[in-house]
N, CA, C and O atoms as CSV, one atom per row, in Angstrom:
chain,resi,resn,atom,element,x,y,z
A,1,MET,N,N,-38.362,6.682,51.222
A,1,MET,CA,C,-39.027,5.854,50.251
A,1,MET,C,C,-38.121,4.686,49.821
A,1,MET,O,O,-38.575,3.548,49.710
A,2,ALA,N,N,-36.857,4.983,49.588
A,2,ALA,CA,C,-35.923,3.923,49.193
A,2,ALA,C,C,-35.758,2.884,50.303
A,2,ALA,O,O,-35.691,1.684,50.038
A,3,TYR,N,N,-35.695,3.355,51.533
A,3,TYR,CA,C,-35.549,2.443,52.664
A,3,TYR,C,C,-36.707,1.450,52.723
A,3,TYR,O,O,-36.497,0.239,52.792
A,4,TRP,N,N,-37.935,1.977,52.695
A,4,TRP,CA,C,-39.091,1.094,52.818
A,4,TRP,C,C,-39.293,0.258,51.561
A,4,TRP,O,O,-39.741,-0.885,51.652
A,5,SER,N,N,-38.979,0.792,50.416
A,5,SER,CA,C,-39.062,-0.016,49.194
A,5,SER,C,C,-38.134,-1.217,49.301
A,5,SER,O,O,-38.512,-2.335,48.951
A,6,ARG,N,N,-36.936,-0.986,49.780
A,6,ARG,CA,C,-35.973,-2.073,49.947
A,6,ARG,C,C,-36.474,-3.091,50.975
A,6,ARG,O,O,-36.374,-4.300,50.766
A,7,ARG,N,N,-37.008,-2.591,52.073
A,7,ARG,CA,C,-37.515,-3.487,53.121
A,7,ARG,C,C,-38.661,-4.348,52.610
A,7,ARG,O,O,-38.844,-5.470,53.080
A,8,PHE,N,N,-39.437,-3.837,51.650
A,8,PHE,CA,C,-40.540,-4.598,51.061
A,8,PHE,C,C,-40.087,-5.430,49.867
A,8,PHE,O,O,-40.916,-6.055,49.205
A,9,GLY,N,N,-38.778,-5.449,49.578
A,9,GLY,CA,C,-38.247,-6.311,48.541
A,9,GLY,C,C,-38.175,-5.713,47.148
A,9,GLY,O,O,-37.917,-6.438,46.186
A,10,ILE,N,N,-38.393,-4.416,47.013
A,10,ILE,CA,C,-38.306,-3.781,45.696
A,10,ILE,C,C,-36.849,-3.463,45.402
A,10,ILE,O,O,-36.221,-2.675,46.108
A,11,LYS,N,N,-36.321,-4.078,44.361
A,11,LYS,CA,C,-34.955,-3.828,43.941
A,11,LYS,C,C,-34.794,-4.187,42.483
A,11,LYS,O,O,-35.494,-5.082,42.009
A,12,PRO,N,N,-33.944,-3.563,41.773
A,12,PRO,CA,C,-33.092,-2.444,42.170
A,12,PRO,C,C,-33.906,-1.169,42.354
A,12,PRO,O,O,-35.081,-1.111,41.995
A,13,TYR,N,N,-33.271,-0.157,42.915
A,13,TYR,CA,C,-33.933,1.122,43.201
A,13,TYR,C,C,-32.948,2.227,42.849
A,13,TYR,O,O,-31.795,2.197,43.282
A,14,THR,N,N,-33.395,3.196,42.070
A,14,THR,CA,C,-32.536,4.301,41.652
A,14,THR,C,C,-33.112,5.614,42.159
A,14,THR,O,O,-34.312,5.866,42.045
A,15,ILE,N,N,-32.251,6.440,42.716
A,15,ILE,CA,C,-32.637,7.762,43.204
A,15,ILE,C,C,-31.967,8.805,42.313
A,15,ILE,O,O,-30.765,8.740,42.058
A,16,ILE,N,N,-32.756,9.757,41.848
A,16,ILE,CA,C,-32.217,10.906,41.121
A,16,ILE,C,C,-32.638,12.136,41.909
A,16,ILE,O,O,-33.829,12.412,42.053
A,17,ASP,N,N,-31.666,12.867,42.415
A,17,ASP,CA,C,-31.989,14.036,43.243
A,17,ASP,C,C,-30.817,15.014,43.191
A,17,ASP,O,O,-29.783,14.737,42.584
A,18,LEU,N,N,-30.999,16.147,43.833
A,18,LEU,CA,C,-29.956,17.163,43.882
A,18,LEU,C,C,-28.760,16.644,44.671
A,18,LEU,O,O,-28.944,15.918,45.648
A,19,PRO,N,N,-27.535,17.000,44.270
A,19,PRO,CA,C,-26.336,16.462,44.936
A,19,PRO,C,C,-26.300,16.595,46.456
A,19,PRO,O,O,-25.945,15.622,47.123
A,20,PRO,N,N,-26.650,17.753,47.049
A,20,PRO,CA,C,-26.608,17.792,48.527
A,20,PRO,C,C,-27.572,16.792,49.166
A,20,PRO,O,O,-27.253,16.175,50.182
A,21,THR,N,N,-28.731,16.640,48.575
A,21,THR,CA,C,-29.700,15.677,49.087
A,21,THR,C,C,-29.190,14.252,48.898
A,21,THR,O,O,-29.400,13.395,49.756
A,22,ASN,N,N,-28.524,14.001,47.780
A,22,ASN,CA,C,-27.973,12.673,47.517
A,22,ASN,C,C,-26.944,12.275,48.581
A,22,ASN,O,O,-26.890,11.116,48.992
A,23,VAL,N,N,-26.137,13.227,49.019
A,23,VAL,CA,C,-25.138,12.931,50.047
A,23,VAL,C,C,-25.831,12.471,51.326
A,23,VAL,O,O,-25.434,11.479,51.936
A,24,ILE,N,N,-26.859,13.195,51.720
A,24,ILE,CA,C,-27.584,12.848,52.949
A,24,ILE,C,C,-28.296,11.504,52.786
A,24,ILE,O,O,-28.239,10.655,53.676
A,25,GLN,N,N,-28.965,11.316,51.649
A,25,GLN,CA,C,-29.665,10.049,51.422
A,25,GLN,C,C,-28.688,8.873,51.408
A,25,GLN,O,O,-28.937,7.838,52.027
A,26,GLY,N,N,-27.581,9.045,50.699
A,26,GLY,CA,C,-26.589,7.974,50.629
A,26,GLY,C,C,-26.048,7.603,51.995
A,26,GLY,O,O,-25.949,6.421,52.325
A,27,PHE,N,N,-25.697,8.604,52.793
A,27,PHE,CA,C,-25.179,8.344,54.137
A,27,PHE,C,C,-26.206,7.598,54.978
A,27,PHE,O,O,-25.893,6.581,55.597
A,28,TYR,N,N,-27.435,8.110,54.994
A,28,TYR,CA,C,-28.485,7.475,55.787
A,28,TYR,C,C,-28.736,6.040,55.340
A,28,TYR,O,O,-28.764,5.123,56.161
A,29,LEU,N,N,-28.918,5.851,54.043
A,29,LEU,CA,C,-29.264,4.516,53.535
A,29,LEU,C,C,-28.135,3.511,53.752
A,29,LEU,O,O,-28.400,2.350,54.066
A,30,MET,N,N,-26.893,3.931,53.591
A,30,MET,CA,C,-25.772,3.007,53.816
A,30,MET,C,C,-25.675,2.593,55.277
A,30,MET,O,O,-25.270,1.471,55.581
A,31,LYS,N,N,-26.044,3.494,56.180
A,31,LYS,CA,C,-26.052,3.155,57.608
A,31,LYS,C,C,-27.273,2.309,57.973
A,31,LYS,O,O,-27.171,1.382,58.777
A,32,ALA,N,N,-28.425,2.630,57.382
A,32,ALA,CA,C,-29.668,1.931,57.719
A,32,ALA,C,C,-29.779,0.565,57.052
A,32,ALA,O,O,-30.443,-0.331,57.574
A,33,LEU,N,N,-29.130,0.404,55.896
A,33,LEU,CA,C,-29.196,-0.854,55.139
A,33,LEU,C,C,-27.773,-1.341,54.838
A,33,LEU,O,O,-27.364,-1.360,53.677
A,34,PRO,N,N,-27.020,-1.734,55.865
A,34,PRO,CA,C,-25.599,-2.050,55.672
A,34,PRO,C,C,-25.320,-3.237,54.752
A,34,PRO,O,O,-24.224,-3.334,54.199
A,35,ASP,N,N,-26.276,-4.132,54.577
A,35,ASP,CA,C,-26.052,-5.301,53.720
A,35,ASP,C,C,-26.501,-5.065,52.276
A,35,ASP,O,O,-26.445,-5.984,51.459
A,36,THR,N,N,-26.936,-3.869,51.956
A,36,THR,CA,C,-27.444,-3.543,50.630
A,36,THR,C,C,-26.314,-3.027,49.758
A,36,THR,O,O,-25.532,-2.183,50.195
A,37,PRO,N,N,-26.215,-3.525,48.520
A,37,PRO,CA,C,-25.220,-2.944,47.617
A,37,PRO,C,C,-25.657,-1.554,47.163
A,37,PRO,O,O,-26.840,-1.319,46.915
A,38,PHE,N,N,-24.694,-0.633,47.054
A,38,PHE,CA,C,-24.947,0.733,46.606
A,38,PHE,C,C,-24.020,1.080,45.460
A,38,PHE,O,O,-22.907,0.563,45.361
A,39,ARG,N,N,-24.489,1.952,44.608
A,39,ARG,CA,C,-23.648,2.525,43.554
A,39,ARG,C,C,-23.918,4.021,43.543
A,39,ARG,O,O,-25.052,4.457,43.344
A,40,LEU,N,N,-22.876,4.794,43.756
A,40,LEU,CA,C,-22.997,6.240,43.765
A,40,LEU,C,C,-22.499,6.798,42.439
A,40,LEU,O,O,-21.756,6.139,41.710
A,41,TYR,N,N,-22.918,8.016,42.140
A,41,TYR,CA,C,-22.516,8.670,40.895
A,41,TYR,C,C,-20.991,8.705,40.790
A,41,TYR,O,O,-20.297,9.070,41.738
A,42,GLY,N,N,-20.492,8.323,39.630
A,42,GLY,CA,C,-19.062,8.313,39.378
A,42,GLY,C,C,-18.420,6.964,39.610
A,42,GLY,O,O,-17.295,6.737,39.166
A,43,GLU,N,N,-19.098,6.066,40.291
A,43,GLU,CA,C,-18.547,4.728,40.506
A,43,GLU,C,C,-18.883,3.855,39.305
A,43,GLU,O,O,-19.995,3.929,38.783
A,44,PRO,N,N,-17.946,3.035,38.861
A,44,PRO,CA,C,-18.232,2.163,37.711
A,44,PRO,C,C,-19.234,1.070,38.086
A,44,PRO,O,O,-19.273,0.596,39.222
A,45,ALA,N,N,-20.033,0.691,37.108
A,45,ALA,CA,C,-20.979,-0.417,37.307
A,45,ALA,C,C,-20.201,-1.723,37.316
A,45,ALA,O,O,-19.224,-1.880,36.584
A,46,ASN,N,N,-20.644,-2.663,38.153
A,46,ASN,CA,C,-20.044,-3.995,38.134
A,46,ASN,C,C,-21.077,-5.021,38.554
A,46,ASN,O,O,-22.213,-4.668,38.873
A,47,ALA,N,N,-20.701,-6.261,38.556
A,47,ALA,CA,C,-21.639,-7.356,38.800
A,47,ALA,C,C,-22.289,-7.272,40.180
A,47,ALA,O,O,-23.431,-7.704,40.344
A,48,ARG,N,N,-21.597,-6.734,41.163
A,48,ARG,CA,C,-22.166,-6.660,42.518
A,48,ARG,C,C,-23.306,-5.653,42.611
A,48,ARG,O,O,-24.000,-5.601,43.626
A,49,ASP,N,N,-23.510,-4.846,41.560
A,49,ASP,CA,C,-24.556,-3.826,41.569
A,49,ASP,C,C,-25.953,-4.385,41.341
A,49,ASP,O,O,-26.932,-3.652,41.478
A,50,GLU,N,N,-26.071,-5.664,40.996
A,50,GLU,CA,C,-27.398,-6.217,40.727
A,50,GLU,C,C,-28.273,-6.082,41.977
A,50,GLU,O,O,-27.921,-6.567,43.052
A,51,GLY,N,N,-29.398,-5.425,41.817
A,51,GLY,CA,C,-30.300,-5.199,42.931
A,51,GLY,C,C,-29.888,-4.057,43.844
A,51,GLY,O,O,-30.444,-3.896,44.930
A,52,ALA,N,N,-28.920,-3.267,43.412
A,52,ALA,CA,C,-28.399,-2.187,44.247
A,52,ALA,C,C,-29.329,-0.987,44.292
A,52,ALA,O,O,-30.221,-0.825,43.459
A,53,ILE,N,N,-29.090,-0.160,45.287
A,53,ILE,CA,C,-29.660,1.180,45.308
A,53,ILE,C,C,-28.619,2.074,44.649
A,53,ILE,O,O,-27.473,2.129,45.095
A,54,THR,N,N,-29.008,2.765,43.602
A,54,THR,CA,C,-28.098,3.678,42.919
A,54,THR,C,C,-28.572,5.114,43.140
A,54,THR,O,O,-29.772,5.387,43.181
A,55,ILE,N,N,-27.619,6.015,43.279
A,55,ILE,CA,C,-27.933,7.407,43.577
A,55,ILE,C,C,-27.202,8.294,42.575
A,55,ILE,O,O,-25.974,8.280,42.491
A,56,PHE,N,N,-27.990,9.074,41.808
A,56,PHE,CA,C,-27.434,9.890,40.742
A,56,PHE,C,C,-27.960,11.319,40.783
A,56,PHE,O,O,-29.043,11.566,41.312
A,57,PRO,N,N,-27.196,12.268,40.223
A,57,PRO,CA,C,-27.678,13.645,40.087
A,57,PRO,C,C,-28.645,13.764,38.901
A,57,PRO,O,O,-28.712,12.866,38.061
A,58,PRO,N,N,-29.388,14.865,38.835
A,58,PRO,CA,C,-30.432,15.014,37.814
A,58,PRO,C,C,-29.981,14.870,36.363
A,58,PRO,O,O,-30.730,14.331,35.548
A,59,HIS,N,N,-28.783,15.334,36.015
A,59,HIS,CA,C,-28.388,15.267,34.601
A,59,HIS,C,C,-28.243,13.836,34.096
A,59,HIS,O,O,-28.229,13.618,32.885
A,60,CYS,N,N,-28.136,12.870,34.977
A,60,CYS,CA,C,-28.007,11.466,34.562
A,60,CYS,C,C,-29.286,10.910,33.953
A,60,CYS,O,O,-29.250,9.856,33.319
A,61,ILE,N,N,-30.407,11.584,34.125
A,61,ILE,CA,C,-31.671,11.078,33.591
A,61,ILE,C,C,-31.590,10.898,32.075
A,61,ILE,O,O,-32.282,10.047,31.515
A,62,LYS,N,N,-30.765,11.680,31.418
A,62,LYS,CA,C,-30.627,11.591,29.958
A,62,LYS,C,C,-29.747,10.415,29.526
A,62,LYS,O,O,-29.671,10.106,28.337
A,63,GLU,N,N,-29.093,9.767,30.465
A,63,GLU,CA,C,-28.166,8.677,30.153
A,63,GLU,C,C,-28.782,7.289,30.290
A,63,GLU,O,O,-28.150,6.300,29.917
A,64,PHE,N,N,-29.993,7.195,30.815
A,64,PHE,CA,C,-30.609,5.888,31.024
A,64,PHE,C,C,-31.166,5.328,29.728
A,64,PHE,O,O,-31.585,6.081,28.849
A,65,GLN,N,N,-31.170,4.014,29.610
A,65,GLN,CA,C,-31.710,3.332,28.437
A,65,GLN,C,C,-33.221,3.473,28.377
A,65,GLN,O,O,-33.872,3.623,29.411
A,66,PRO,N,N,-33.787,3.428,27.171
A,66,PRO,CA,C,-35.256,3.500,27.043
A,66,PRO,C,C,-35.940,2.372,27.819
A,66,PRO,O,O,-35.512,1.219,27.790
A,67,LYS,N,N,-37.013,2.747,28.508
A,67,LYS,CA,C,-37.871,1.821,29.260
A,67,LYS,C,C,-37.090,0.961,30.250
A,67,LYS,O,O,-37.463,-0.185,30.502
A,68,LEU,N,N,-36.028,1.495,30.802
A,68,LEU,CA,C,-35.222,0.791,31.791
A,68,LEU,C,C,-35.985,0.567,33.094
A,68,LEU,O,O,-35.808,-0.451,33.763
A,69,PHE,N,N,-36.842,1.537,33.447
A,69,PHE,CA,C,-37.547,1.488,34.728
A,69,PHE,C,C,-39.002,1.105,34.545
A,69,PHE,O,O,-39.641,1.491,33.566
A,70,ASP,N,N,-39.517,0.344,35.493
A,70,ASP,CA,C,-40.942,0.010,35.493
A,70,ASP,C,C,-41.767,1.194,35.977
A,70,ASP,O,O,-42.889,1.402,35.515
A,71,LEU,N,N,-41.218,1.967,36.904
A,71,LEU,CA,C,-41.964,3.061,37.503
A,71,LEU,C,C,-41.012,4.189,37.879
A,71,LEU,O,O,-39.940,3.953,38.435
A,72,VAL,N,N,-41.416,5.411,37.569
A,72,VAL,CA,C,-40.740,6.598,38.094
A,72,VAL,C,C,-41.724,7.287,39.021
A,72,VAL,O,O,-42.883,7.503,38.665
A,73,LEU,N,N,-41.256,7.631,40.212
A,73,LEU,CA,C,-42.068,8.282,41.229
A,73,LEU,C,C,-41.549,9.691,41.451
A,73,LEU,O,O,-40.346,9.902,41.606
A,74,ASN,N,N,-42.457,10.651,41.466
A,74,ASN,CA,C,-42.100,11.989,41.921
A,74,ASN,C,C,-43.019,12.322,43.081
A,74,ASN,O,O,-44.242,12.234,42.971
A,75,GLN,N,N,-42.414,12.704,44.189
A,75,GLN,CA,C,-43.194,13.012,45.383
A,75,GLN,C,C,-42.784,14.370,45.934
A,75,GLN,O,O,-41.632,14.585,46.310
A,76,ASP,N,N,-43.742,15.274,45.974
A,76,ASP,CA,C,-43.596,16.559,46.662
A,76,ASP,C,C,-42.462,17.441,46.158
A,76,ASP,O,O,-41.852,18.161,46.949
A,77,SER,N,N,-42.162,17.404,44.861
A,77,SER,CA,C,-41.144,18.335,44.387
A,77,SER,C,C,-41.514,19.046,43.089
A,77,SER,O,O,-41.196,20.225,42.938
A,78,PHE,N,N,-42.169,18.376,42.154
A,78,PHE,CA,C,-42.447,19.019,40.869
A,78,PHE,C,C,-43.207,20.342,40.999
A,78,PHE,O,O,-42.874,21.279,40.274
A,79,PRO,N,N,-44.201,20.476,41.872
A,79,PRO,CA,C,-44.904,21.762,41.952
A,79,PRO,C,C,-44.007,22.935,42.354
A,79,PRO,O,O,-44.367,24.092,42.138
A,80,GLU,N,N,-42.855,22.647,42.929
A,80,GLU,CA,C,-41.967,23.702,43.402
A,80,GLU,C,C,-40.845,24.018,42.417
A,80,GLU,O,O,-39.997,24.866,42.695
A,81,ILE,N,N,-40.834,23.343,41.274
A,81,ILE,CA,C,-39.786,23.530,40.269
A,81,ILE,C,C,-40.375,24.320,39.106
A,81,ILE,O,O,-41.577,24.254,38.850
A,82,HIS,N,N,-39.531,25.061,38.405
A,82,HIS,CA,C,-39.999,25.815,37.232
A,82,HIS,C,C,-40.624,24.866,36.216
A,82,HIS,O,O,-40.135,23.755,36.012
A,83,ALA,N,N,-41.698,25.306,35.587
A,83,ALA,CA,C,-42.466,24.470,34.657
A,83,ALA,C,C,-41.615,23.914,33.523
A,83,ALA,O,O,-41.793,22.758,33.138
A,84,HIS,N,N,-40.698,24.704,32.979
A,84,HIS,CA,C,-39.893,24.205,31.854
A,84,HIS,C,C,-38.951,23.076,32.290
A,84,HIS,O,O,-38.643,22.188,31.494
A,85,ILE,N,N,-38.502,23.103,33.525
A,85,ILE,CA,C,-37.642,22.025,34.032
A,85,ILE,C,C,-38.470,20.764,34.251
A,85,ILE,O,O,-38.023,19.666,33.921
A,86,VAL,N,N,-39.667,20.909,34.802
A,86,VAL,CA,C,-40.558,19.761,34.982
A,86,VAL,C,C,-40.907,19.160,33.633
A,86,VAL,O,O,-40.933,17.937,33.493
A,87,ARG,N,N,-41.172,19.988,32.647
A,87,ARG,CA,C,-41.479,19.493,31.296
A,87,ARG,C,C,-40.298,18.679,30.753
A,87,ARG,O,O,-40.497,17.622,30.154
A,88,ASP,N,N,-39.076,19.166,30.961
A,88,ASP,CA,C,-37.889,18.421,30.521
A,88,ASP,C,C,-37.785,17.073,31.239
A,88,ASP,O,O,-37.488,16.054,30.616
A,89,TYR,N,N,-38.034,17.074,32.556
A,89,TYR,CA,C,-38.020,15.819,33.307
A,89,TYR,C,C,-39.062,14.844,32.755
A,89,TYR,O,O,-38.754,13.679,32.502
A,90,LEU,N,N,-40.282,15.321,32.570
A,90,LEU,CA,C,-41.355,14.442,32.093
A,90,LEU,C,C,-41.064,13.890,30.706
A,90,LEU,O,O,-41.381,12.737,30.415
A,91,THR,N,N,-40.470,14.699,29.857
A,91,THR,CA,C,-40.089,14.222,28.518
A,91,THR,C,C,-39.110,13.055,28.632
A,91,THR,O,O,-39.222,12.076,27.893
A,92,GLU,N,N,-38.162,13.154,29.545
A,92,GLU,CA,C,-37.205,12.069,29.754
A,92,GLU,C,C,-37.856,10.874,30.446
A,92,GLU,O,O,-37.560,9.726,30.113
A,93,ILE,N,N,-38.739,11.136,31.406
A,93,ILE,CA,C,-39.408,10.054,32.131
A,93,ILE,C,C,-40.198,9.168,31.171
A,93,ILE,O,O,-40.194,7.945,31.304
A,94,VAL,N,N,-40.869,9.782,30.210
A,94,VAL,CA,C,-41.626,9.014,29.210
A,94,VAL,C,C,-40.691,8.084,28.443
A,94,VAL,O,O,-41.091,6.983,28.066
A,95,LYS,N,N,-39.468,8.507,28.210
A,95,LYS,CA,C,-38.499,7.693,27.463
A,95,LYS,C,C,-37.953,6.533,28.289
A,95,LYS,O,O,-37.771,5.432,27.768
A,96,ILE,N,N,-37.691,6.771,29.570
A,96,ILE,CA,C,-36.958,5.782,30.360
A,96,ILE,C,C,-37.828,4.862,31.203
A,96,ILE,O,O,-37.324,3.904,31.788
A,97,SER,N,N,-39.136,5.140,31.274
A,97,SER,CA,C,-39.983,4.375,32.174
A,97,SER,C,C,-41.268,3.917,31.507
A,97,SER,O,O,-41.710,4.485,30.509
A,98,ARG,N,N,-41.853,2.881,32.080
A,98,ARG,CA,C,-43.137,2.370,31.595
A,98,ARG,C,C,-44.315,3.091,32.241
A,98,ARG,O,O,-45.419,3.084,31.697
A,99,SER,N,N,-44.086,3.725,33.416
A,99,SER,CA,C,-45.168,4.406,34.109
A,99,SER,C,C,-44.603,5.486,35.028
A,99,SER,O,O,-43.415,5.498,35.349
A,100,PHE,N,N,-45.482,6.383,35.438
A,100,PHE,CA,C,-45.109,7.519,36.265
A,100,PHE,C,C,-46.130,7.682,37.382
A,100,PHE,O,O,-47.334,7.723,37.129
A,101,LEU,N,N,-45.654,7.772,38.601
A,101,LEU,CA,C,-46.507,7.979,39.761
A,101,LEU,C,C,-46.226,9.372,40.313
A,101,LEU,O,O,-45.104,9.674,40.718
A,102,SER,N,N,-47.249,10.211,40.327
A,102,SER,CA,C,-47.117,11.576,40.824
A,102,SER,C,C,-47.842,11.685,42.156
A,102,SER,O,O,-49.062,11.539,42.225
A,103,ILE,N,N,-47.081,11.943,43.212
A,103,ILE,CA,C,-47.659,12.194,44.528
A,103,ILE,C,C,-47.271,13.625,44.884
A,103,ILE,O,O,-46.252,13.863,45.534
A,104,ASN,N,N,-48.086,14.557,44.455
A,104,ASN,CA,C,-47.795,15.972,44.630
A,104,ASN,C,C,-49.052,16.712,45.032
A,104,ASN,O,O,-50.160,16.305,44.683
A,105,HIS,N,N,-48.881,17.794,45.762
A,105,HIS,CA,C,-50.019,18.652,46.074
A,105,HIS,C,C,-50.349,19.428,44.801
A,105,HIS,O,O,-49.455,19.906,44.104
A,106,GLU,N,N,-51.600,19.543,44.518
A,106,GLU,CA,C,-52.037,20.143,43.259
A,106,GLU,C,C,-52.919,21.372,43.478
A,106,GLU,O,O,-53.701,21.743,42.603
A,107,SER,N,N,-52.791,21.997,44.638
A,107,SER,CA,C,-53.666,23.122,44.961
A,107,SER,C,C,-53.191,24.446,44.381
A,107,SER,O,O,-53.933,25.429,44.400
A,108,CYS,N,N,-51.964,24.488,43.865
A,108,CYS,CA,C,-51.381,25.696,43.275
A,108,CYS,C,C,-51.397,26.880,44.236
A,108,CYS,O,O,-51.875,27.956,43.875
A,109,PRO,N,N,-50.887,26.705,45.445
A,109,PRO,CA,C,-50.874,27.842,46.375
A,109,PRO,C,C,-49.884,28.904,45.903
A,109,PRO,O,O,-48.912,28.586,45.218
A,110,PRO,N,N,-50.126,30.164,46.267
A,110,PRO,CA,C,-49.161,31.191,45.877
A,110,PRO,C,C,-47.845,30.972,46.604
A,110,PRO,O,O,-47.816,30.629,47.786
A,111,GLY,N,N,-46.785,31.171,45.890
A,111,GLY,CA,C,-45.455,31.023,46.467
A,111,GLY,C,C,-44.837,32.384,46.703
A,111,GLY,O,O,-45.534,33.334,47.059
A,112,VAL,N,N,-43.559,32.482,46.511
A,112,VAL,CA,C,-42.828,33.726,46.707
A,112,VAL,C,C,-43.308,34.771,45.701
A,112,VAL,O,O,-43.477,34.462,44.521
A,113,ALA,N,N,-43.523,35.970,46.145
A,113,ALA,CA,C,-43.950,37.104,45.309
A,113,ALA,C,C,-45.254,36.809,44.576
A,113,ALA,O,O,-45.483,37.331,43.485
A,114,GLY,N,N,-46.116,35.969,45.173
A,114,GLY,CA,C,-47.415,35.694,44.576
A,114,GLY,C,C,-47.399,34.743,43.397
A,114,GLY,O,O,-48.441,34.522,42.780
A,115,VAL,N,N,-46.247,34.171,43.064
A,115,VAL,CA,C,-46.150,33.220,41.958
A,115,VAL,C,C,-46.744,31.895,42.409
A,115,VAL,O,O,-46.374,31.370,43.459
A,116,HIS,N,N,-47.665,31.353,41.617
A,116,HIS,CA,C,-48.314,30.100,41.981
A,116,HIS,C,C,-47.449,28.907,41.597
A,116,HIS,O,O,-46.734,28.925,40.595
A,117,GLN,N,N,-47.539,27.877,42.421
A,117,GLN,CA,C,-46.853,26.635,42.084
A,117,GLN,C,C,-47.574,25.983,40.906
A,117,GLN,O,O,-48.735,26.283,40.627
A,118,ILE,N,N,-46.867,25.088,40.223
A,118,ILE,CA,C,-47.449,24.437,39.049
A,118,ILE,C,C,-48.317,23.258,39.453
A,118,ILE,O,O,-48.207,22.736,40.562
A,119,ARG,N,N,-49.180,22.846,38.534
A,119,ARG,CA,C,-49.920,21.592,38.660
A,119,ARG,C,C,-49.246,20.609,37.713
A,119,ARG,O,O,-49.087,20.901,36.528
A,120,VAL,N,N,-48.855,19.462,38.217
A,120,VAL,CA,C,-48.175,18.458,37.404
A,120,VAL,C,C,-49.046,18.058,36.217
A,120,VAL,O,O,-48.537,17.857,35.114
A,121,GLN,N,N,-50.345,17.943,36.433
A,121,GLN,CA,C,-51.260,17.563,35.344
A,121,GLN,C,C,-51.154,18.538,34.174
A,121,GLN,O,O,-51.147,18.115,33.018
A,122,ASP,N,N,-51.072,19.829,34.459
A,122,ASP,CA,C,-50.973,20.817,33.385
A,122,ASP,C,C,-49.714,20.618,32.554
A,122,ASP,O,O,-49.745,20.767,31.332
A,123,ILE,N,N,-48.619,20.286,33.204
A,123,ILE,CA,C,-47.358,20.080,32.486
A,123,ILE,C,C,-47.424,18.784,31.688
A,123,ILE,O,O,-46.943,18.729,30.556
A,124,ILE,N,N,-48.013,17.745,32.265
A,124,ILE,CA,C,-48.149,16.477,31.542
A,124,ILE,C,C,-48.902,16.697,30.237
A,124,ILE,O,O,-48.531,16.143,29.202
A,125,GLU,N,N,-49.946,17.494,30.282
A,125,GLU,CA,C,-50.734,17.761,29.077
A,125,GLU,C,C,-49.928,18.485,28.013
A,125,GLU,O,O,-50.229,18.361,26.826
A,126,LYS,N,N,-48.907,19.243,28.413
A,126,LYS,CA,C,-48.077,19.984,27.462
A,126,LYS,C,C,-46.929,19.151,26.890
A,126,LYS,O,O,-46.329,19.527,25.883
A,127,VAL,N,N,-46.624,18.019,27.531
A,127,VAL,CA,C,-45.499,17.199,27.083
A,127,VAL,C,C,-45.774,16.611,25.705
A,127,VAL,O,O,-44.846,16.403,24.923
A,128,GLY,N,N,-47.017,16.348,25.407
A,128,GLY,CA,C,-47.343,15.809,24.094
A,128,GLY,C,C,-48.010,14.462,24.197
A,128,GLY,O,O,-48.579,14.108,25.230
A,129,ASP,N,N,-47.934,13.720,23.125
A,129,ASP,CA,C,-48.614,12.438,23.015
A,129,ASP,C,C,-47.893,11.385,23.844
A,129,ASP,O,O,-46.833,10.894,23.456
A,130,ILE,N,N,-48.466,11.047,24.971
A,130,ILE,CA,C,-47.885,9.982,25.790
A,130,ILE,C,C,-48.919,8.899,26.044
A,130,ILE,O,O,-48.981,8.330,27.134
A,131,LYS,N,N,-49.730,8.617,25.032
A,131,LYS,CA,C,-50.726,7.545,25.150
A,131,LYS,C,C,-50.018,6.228,25.405
A,131,LYS,O,O,-48.941,5.970,24.867
A,132,GLY,N,N,-50.629,5.410,26.220
A,132,GLY,CA,C,-50.037,4.124,26.544
A,132,GLY,C,C,-49.064,4.202,27.699
A,132,GLY,O,O,-48.558,3.183,28.169
A,133,PHE,N,N,-48.805,5.406,28.153
A,133,PHE,CA,C,-47.895,5.596,29.273
A,133,PHE,C,C,-48.737,5.688,30.525
A,133,PHE,O,O,-49.626,6.535,30.601
A,134,GLY,N,N,-48.484,4.838,31.517
A,134,GLY,CA,C,-49.293,4.823,32.716
A,134,GLY,C,C,-48.969,5.990,33.630
A,134,GLY,O,O,-47.809,6.191,33.989
A,135,VAL,N,N,-49.962,6.749,34.005
A,135,VAL,CA,C,-49.789,7.826,34.976
A,135,VAL,C,C,-50.714,7.513,36.138
A,135,VAL,O,O,-51.924,7.371,35.963
A,136,PHE,N,N,-50.138,7.407,37.316
A,136,PHE,CA,C,-50.895,7.021,38.484
A,136,PHE,C,C,-50.870,8.145,39.503
A,136,PHE,O,O,-49.908,8.267,40.262
A,137,PRO,N,N,-51.911,8.968,39.536
A,137,PRO,CA,C,-51.928,10.062,40.494
A,137,PRO,C,C,-52.416,9.603,41.864
A,137,PRO,O,O,-53.287,8.739,41.969
A,138,ILE,N,N,-51.855,10.183,42.891
A,138,ILE,CA,C,-52.346,9.972,44.241
A,138,ILE,C,C,-52.558,11.351,44.830
A,138,ILE,O,O,-51.627,12.154,44.901
A,139,GLY,N,N,-53.773,11.625,45.249
A,139,GLY,CA,C,-54.079,12.917,45.823
A,139,GLY,C,C,-54.312,13.995,44.791
A,139,GLY,O,O,-54.422,15.171,45.139
A,140,CYS,N,N,-54.390,13.619,43.528
A,140,CYS,CA,C,-54.640,14.590,42.479
A,140,CYS,C,C,-55.263,13.858,41.306
A,140,CYS,O,O,-55.285,12.627,41.276
A,141,VAL,N,N,-55.760,14.598,40.356
A,141,VAL,CA,C,-56.354,13.984,39.166
A,141,VAL,C,C,-55.442,14.252,37.976
A,141,VAL,O,O,-55.203,15.406,37.619
A,142,VAL,N,N,-54.939,13.199,37.372
A,142,VAL,CA,C,-54.140,13.305,36.163
A,142,VAL,C,C,-54.852,12.516,35.089
A,142,VAL,O,O,-55.012,11.303,35.218
A,143,VAL,N,N,-55.276,13.169,34.051
A,143,VAL,CA,C,-56.027,12.509,32.983
A,143,VAL,C,C,-55.134,12.322,31.781
A,143,VAL,O,O,-54.502,13.272,31.320
A,144,MET,N,N,-55.074,11.117,31.271
A,144,MET,CA,C,-54.249,10.825,30.083
A,144,MET,C,C,-55.152,10.370,28.965
A,144,MET,O,O,-54.675,10.071,27.871
């Protein structure tokens, strides 16, 4: 997603993911987009970072300024995470972004030991009053 977003001129672009995944994404993107500035977790911000792809671990979501991002995208992961963690993410997403795009399967298939995956819409409804916050579902119905 970051690769094609960059190719279509979307910048800056920030990735928040698990550290092992971040290593793979960072390696791939630096090789695939050699002229693109990057900032990895732990590196200080500087002027060359304007328009960079930045890659951070999940706990950094609490460090971003309010409404810093125009859009936060979640694709194919929230249904597989515990509901309380997704609720925490969504609470932070409402603070740091103007809109949220959810591209997730919403069929709630049974997982391990018969435990069903979550529906992102159900968690959004539990987050509280997020009127005025744009939610753009693809492949699912999210009502705000």
